[in-house]
C-alpha positions as CSV (number, residue, x, y, z in Angstrom):
1,M,-19.3,18.5,21.7
2,P,-21.3,16.3,19.3
3,K,-23.7,13.9,20.7
4,S,-25.0,10.9,18.7
5,A,-27.4,8.1,19.3
6,K,-24.4,6.3,20.9
7,G,-23.6,9.2,23.3
8,W,-20.9,11.8,23.5
9,E,-18.3,12.0,20.7
10,P,-15.3,13.6,22.5
11,L,-12.8,12.9,19.8
12,C,-14.8,15.1,17.4
13,A,-15.1,18.0,19.9
14,C,-13.4,21.4,20.2
15,W,-11.7,21.6,23.5
16,R,-10.5,24.7,25.4
17,V,-7.0,24.4,26.8
18,S,-8.4,25.3,30.2
19,A,-10.5,22.1,30.3
20,A,-7.3,20.1,31.0
21,E,-6.8,21.8,34.4
22,I,-10.3,20.9,35.3
23,I,-10.4,17.3,34.3
24,L,-6.8,16.3,34.8
25,P,-7.4,15.7,38.6
26,N,-10.1,13.2,37.7
27,F,-7.7,11.2,35.6
28,E,-5.0,11.5,38.3
29,A,-7.5,10.0,40.7
30,G,-8.0,7.0,38.5
31,M,-10.9,8.0,36.2
32,R,-10.3,6.6,32.7
33,K,-13.4,7.6,30.8
34,I,-13.5,11.0,29.3
35,T,-17.3,10.9,29.2
36,E,-17.3,10.7,33.0
37,A,-14.9,13.6,33.3
38,L,-17.3,15.7,31.2
39,N,-19.5,16.1,34.3
40,A,-16.9,18.6,35.6
41,L,-17.2,20.8,32.5
42,H,-19.8,23.1,30.9
43,V,-20.4,21.4,27.6
44,E,-22.1,22.8,24.6
45,V,-24.0,20.0,22.9
46,L,-24.2,19.6,19.2
47,D,-27.2,17.3,18.6
48,E,-27.8,15.4,15.4
49,K,-29.7,18.3,14.0
50,D,-26.5,20.4,14.2
51,W,-24.1,18.0,12.5
52,K,-26.4,15.8,10.3
53,R,-26.1,18.2,7.4
54,F,-22.4,17.2,7.2
55,D,-23.1,13.5,7.5
56,S,-26.3,12.4,5.8
57,D,-25.0,8.8,5.6
58,G,-24.3,8.5,9.4
59,R,-20.6,7.8,9.0
60,L,-19.2,10.8,10.9
61,F,-18.6,8.9,14.1
62,W,-17.7,5.4,12.8
63,N,-15.4,3.7,15.2
64,M,-12.7,1.7,13.4
65,N,-11.0,-0.6,15.9
66,T,-11.0,-4.0,14.1
67,Q,-10.1,-5.4,10.7
68,A,-13.8,-6.0,10.2
69,D,-14.5,-2.3,10.8
70,Y,-11.9,-1.4,8.3
71,D,-13.2,-3.8,5.7
72,E,-16.7,-2.4,6.2
73,A,-15.4,1.1,5.6
74,R,-13.6,0.0,2.5
75,R,-16.8,-1.7,1.1
76,A,-18.8,1.5,1.8
77,L,-16.3,3.7,0.1
78,K,-16.0,1.4,-2.9
79,A,-19.8,1.3,-3.2
80,E,-20.0,5.1,-3.0
81,N,-17.4,5.5,-5.8
82,T,-19.1,3.1,-8.3
């Protein structure tokens, strides 16, 4: 699982199917943060040194939740292509 300066990046991880049976009880008990459920798993960490070669601009883990995030991504892409 990649780990950035902001913490775990679970959406970019490779998961074993068997992980579901380990962490599902946590979610059924009310836990809602996958990063908390990670404590029940053996996680191989991919630090910045491992993934930075694929992302020299620091965009790999951009979070796009708002219109402003989308606009920023479009500006960056346009600048990159000019």
